[in-house]
C-alpha positions as a printed Julia matrix, in Angstrom:
73×3 Matrix{Float64}:
   0.0    0.0    0.0
   1.29   3.47  -0.83
   1.8    6.27   1.65
  -1.32   8.14   2.76
  -1.9   11.71   1.61
  -1.93  14.11   4.55
  -4.52  16.84   5.08
  -4.89  19.79   7.45
  -8.35  21.33   7.86
  -8.61  25.02   8.71
 -12.07  26.35   9.53
 -13.7   28.2   12.4
 -16.71  25.86  12.38
 -16.03  22.79  14.55
 -18.96  20.9   13.04
 -17.5   21.23   9.55
 -14.08  20.02  10.72
 -15.7   17.07  12.5
 -17.76  16.14   9.43
 -14.7   16.24   7.16
 -12.81  14.05   9.59
 -15.63  11.5    9.65
 -15.76  11.4    5.84
 -12.02  10.93   5.51
 -12.01   8.07   8.03
 -13.61   5.87   5.33
 -10.7    6.42   2.94
  -7.59   4.23   3.03
  -5.27   6.59   1.17
  -5.84   9.93   2.95
  -5.82  11.12   6.54
  -6.37  14.35   8.43
  -3.2   14.95  10.41
  -4.23  18.18  12.12
  -7.02  20.73  12.5
  -6.97  24.46  13.16
  -9.82  26.82  13.99
  -8.13  29.9   12.53
  -5.68  30.94   9.86
  -2.64  31.83  11.94
  -2.76  28.45  13.71
  -3.32  26.71  10.38
  -0.28  28.39   8.87
   1.86  27.28  11.83
   0.64  23.7   11.43
   1.21  23.74   7.67
   4.78  24.94   8.1
   5.47  22.39  10.82
   3.75  19.34   9.3
   4.03  20.03   5.53
   0.73  18.4    4.52
  -0.08  17.32   0.99
  -3.31  19.35   1.11
  -5.0   22.02   3.19
  -8.77  22.37   3.28
  -9.66  25.85   4.43
 -12.58  28.21   4.64
 -13.06  30.44   1.62
 -14.68  33.04   3.86
 -11.93  33.35   6.43
 -11.78  36.32   8.74
  -9.01  38.91   8.58
  -7.89  38.03   5.06
  -5.38  35.31   6.07
  -6.69  33.05   3.3
  -5.08  35.33   0.73
  -1.6   34.61   2.02
  -1.78  30.98   3.13
  -0.74  29.7   -0.3
   2.64  31.35   0.19
   3.21  29.42   3.4
   1.92  26.03   2.29
   3.72  25.54  -1.03
């Protein structure tokens, strides 16, 4: 079996993060390795953990979503 793809979820809605985690649990090739409730924490996690993918809110507060691509490349 190949290595699992890693995901970080970044959203201020805990119910959304929980739902995504439950959906991903059924997949063998992907896993959520961390969750953040805001952009600054998400950026820190992305730098530290280097995930394959980040799932984040399009409607983030304070405009952090505009700059997260720079930190997660």
